[in-house]
C-alpha positions as CSV (number, residue, x, y, z in Angstrom):
1,X,-194.9,-29.4,-37.6
2,X,-196.9,-29.5,-40.8
3,X,-199.9,-31.8,-40.1
4,X,-202.3,-28.9,-39.7
5,X,-201.6,-27.8,-43.2
6,X,-202.0,-31.3,-44.5
7,X,-205.3,-31.8,-42.7
8,X,-206.6,-28.4,-43.5
9,X,-206.0,-28.5,-47.2
10,X,-207.2,-32.1,-47.4
11,X,-210.4,-31.1,-45.6
12,X,-210.9,-28.2,-48.0
13,X,-210.3,-30.4,-51.0
14,X,-212.9,-32.8,-49.7
15,X,-215.4,-29.9,-49.3
16,X,-215.6,-30.5,-45.6
17,X,-217.0,-27.5,-43.8
18,X,-215.7,-28.7,-40.4
19,X,-212.0,-28.1,-40.3
20,X,-211.1,-30.0,-37.2
21,X,-207.4,-31.0,-36.7
22,X,-207.0,-34.5,-35.5
23,X,-203.7,-34.8,-33.6
24,X,-202.9,-35.8,-30.1
25,X,-201.6,-32.4,-29.3
26,X,-204.7,-30.7,-30.6
27,X,-206.9,-33.1,-28.6
28,X,-205.1,-32.3,-25.3
29,X,-204.8,-28.5,-25.7
30,X,-207.7,-26.1,-26.3
31,X,-207.6,-24.5,-29.7
32,X,-205.8,-21.1,-29.9
33,X,-207.8,-18.1,-31.2
34,X,-204.6,-16.6,-32.7
35,X,-201.1,-17.9,-33.2
36,X,-198.8,-16.9,-30.4
37,X,-196.3,-15.5,-32.9
38,X,-198.8,-12.9,-34.1
39,X,-198.9,-9.4,-32.6
40,X,-202.1,-7.6,-31.7
41,X,-201.6,-5.3,-34.8
42,X,-201.5,-8.2,-37.2
43,X,-204.6,-9.0,-39.1
44,X,-206.1,-12.4,-38.3
45,X,-208.9,-13.3,-40.7
46,X,-209.1,-9.9,-42.3
47,X,-211.3,-10.0,-45.5
48,X,-209.3,-9.0,-48.5
49,X,-209.7,-9.2,-52.3
50,X,-206.6,-10.7,-54.0
51,X,-205.8,-8.9,-57.2
52,X,-204.6,-11.1,-60.0
53,X,-200.9,-10.5,-60.8
54,X,-198.5,-11.7,-63.5
55,X,-196.1,-14.0,-62.0
56,X,-193.0,-16.0,-63.0
57,X,-192.7,-19.3,-61.1
58,X,-191.3,-22.7,-60.8
59,X,-193.7,-25.6,-60.0
60,X,-192.5,-28.3,-57.7
61,X,-193.3,-30.8,-55.0
62,X,-191.7,-31.5,-51.7
63,X,-191.9,-33.4,-48.4
64,X,-193.1,-31.7,-45.3
65,X,-190.0,-32.5,-43.3
66,X,-187.9,-30.4,-45.7
67,X,-190.5,-27.9,-46.8
68,X,-188.6,-24.6,-46.1
69,X,-185.5,-25.9,-47.8
70,X,-187.4,-27.0,-50.8
71,X,-189.3,-23.7,-51.1
72,X,-186.1,-21.5,-50.6
73,X,-184.2,-23.5,-53.2
74,X,-187.1,-23.0,-55.7
75,X,-186.9,-19.2,-55.0
76,X,-183.2,-19.3,-55.7
77,X,-183.9,-20.9,-59.1
78,X,-186.6,-18.3,-59.8
79,X,-184.4,-15.4,-58.7
80,X,-181.5,-16.7,-60.8
81,X,-183.6,-17.0,-63.9
82,X,-185.0,-13.5,-63.3
83,X,-181.6,-12.1,-63.0
84,X,-180.4,-13.7,-66.3
85,X,-183.5,-12.3,-68.1
86,X,-183.1,-8.8,-66.4
87,X,-186.6,-9.1,-64.7
88,X,-187.4,-7.1,-61.6
89,X,-189.9,-8.3,-58.9
90,X,-193.1,-6.3,-58.7
91,X,-194.2,-7.5,-55.3
92,X,-193.4,-10.0,-52.6
93,X,-192.5,-13.6,-53.4
94,X,-195.2,-16.2,-52.7
95,X,-195.7,-19.9,-52.4
96,X,-199.0,-21.1,-54.0
97,X,-199.9,-24.5,-52.5
98,X,-201.9,-26.4,-55.0
99,X,-202.2,-29.9,-53.4
100,X,-201.1,-31.6,-50.2
101,X,-201.2,-35.1,-48.6
102,X,-199.9,-36.6,-45.4
103,X,-196.2,-36.6,-46.6
104,X,-195.8,-33.8,-49.1
105,X,-197.2,-31.0,-51.2
106,X,-197.3,-29.5,-54.7
107,X,-196.6,-25.8,-55.0
108,X,-195.5,-22.9,-57.2
109,X,-192.7,-20.6,-56.0
110,X,-193.8,-17.4,-57.6
111,X,-192.5,-13.8,-58.0
112,X,-194.8,-11.0,-59.3
113,X,-193.5,-9.1,-62.4
114,X,-194.8,-6.0,-64.0
115,X,-195.3,-7.5,-67.5
116,X,-195.3,-11.1,-68.8
117,X,-191.8,-11.8,-70.2
118,X,-191.1,-14.1,-73.0
119,X,-189.4,-17.1,-71.5
120,X,-186.6,-19.0,-73.5
121,X,-187.6,-22.4,-74.9
122,X,-187.1,-25.2,-72.4
123,X,-187.1,-22.9,-69.4
124,X,-188.3,-24.5,-66.1
125,X,-189.6,-21.0,-65.2
126,X,-193.2,-20.4,-66.3
127,X,-195.3,-17.3,-66.7
128,X,-198.8,-17.4,-65.1
129,X,-201.3,-15.5,-63.0
130,X,-201.6,-15.5,-59.2
131,X,-204.9,-16.4,-57.5
132,X,-207.5,-13.7,-57.3
133,X,-210.8,-13.0,-55.5
134,X,-212.1,-13.0,-52.0
135,X,-209.8,-14.3,-49.4
136,X,-208.9,-14.2,-45.7
137,X,-205.6,-12.8,-44.6
138,X,-203.6,-14.1,-41.6
139,X,-200.1,-13.2,-40.5
140,X,-197.3,-15.5,-39.1
141,X,-194.2,-14.2,-37.5
142,X,-191.2,-16.4,-36.7
143,X,-189.8,-19.7,-38.0
144,X,-191.3,-21.7,-40.7
145,X,-191.3,-24.8,-38.4
146,X,-193.7,-22.9,-36.0
147,X,-196.3,-22.3,-38.8
148,X,-198.2,-25.3,-37.6
149,X,-199.6,-23.2,-34.8
150,X,-200.7,-20.6,-37.3
151,X,-202.5,-23.1,-39.4
152,X,-204.2,-24.7,-36.4
153,X,-205.5,-21.2,-35.6
154,X,-206.7,-20.6,-39.2
155,X,-208.4,-24.0,-39.1
156,X,-210.2,-23.1,-35.9
157,X,-211.1,-19.6,-37.3
158,X,-212.7,-21.1,-40.4
159,X,-214.6,-23.7,-38.4
160,X,-215.9,-21.1,-36.0
161,X,-217.0,-18.8,-38.8
162,X,-218.4,-21.8,-40.8
163,X,-216.4,-20.5,-43.9
164,X,-215.6,-22.7,-46.9
165,X,-212.2,-22.3,-48.4
166,X,-211.0,-23.2,-51.9
167,X,-208.5,-26.0,-52.2
168,X,-205.3,-23.9,-52.3
169,X,-203.7,-21.3,-50.1
170,X,-201.0,-18.8,-50.6
171,X,-198.0,-17.8,-48.4
172,X,-196.6,-14.3,-49.3
173,X,-193.2,-13.5,-47.7
174,X,-192.9,-9.9,-46.4
175,X,-189.2,-10.6,-45.7
176,X,-187.2,-12.5,-48.4
177,X,-187.3,-16.2,-47.4
178,X,-183.9,-16.8,-49.1
179,X,-182.0,-14.2,-47.1
180,X,-183.9,-13.7,-43.9
181,X,-183.0,-15.8,-40.8
182,X,-185.8,-18.3,-40.5
183,X,-186.7,-17.1,-37.0
184,X,-187.3,-13.6,-38.3
185,X,-189.8,-14.5,-41.1
186,X,-193.0,-12.5,-41.6
187,X,-195.5,-14.5,-43.7
188,X,-199.0,-13.4,-44.8
189,X,-201.2,-16.4,-45.4
190,X,-204.1,-15.9,-47.8
191,X,-207.0,-18.3,-47.7
192,X,-209.2,-17.9,-50.9
193,X,-212.9,-18.5,-50.1
194,X,-215.5,-20.2,-52.3
């Protein structure tokens, strides 16, 4: 399910402009221009400018075979800390992927807030800033397990357009990943460009 994200971010980190995905399934099937879960009204490769936001987040790492569970558990921790501090979200929750390899990933489960709060000493929740700058926006609809198709299409799009991405990407959840049934997710994927 996740190899495309692994290959994609690894290729970006190595400054490889050709973002080919090397998997038996990819070799047998022609690359998709857009993920099947997207609708014709969804942006796919739309140029946007990410605006820096103040975020509260928990940093973590996980294994690809349990990625969605790891991420949703992290959001539960962030939401719990925000409730204790009386903080309100000021935007959609997001996962900022900062590193990947063949088996796992490092990430920040983040929620935008209006103002930077003072965090209690020893808190595992950190205050920071979200990525900003020029990016491409893609949309995924459906289960988290099916996101591999979306990332394959993103990889193909970047390759076709000869675009070079930064070594991170952001998934922004338009439906709360903690409470939404996994098959009903709507996730905006932002790929910051160099």
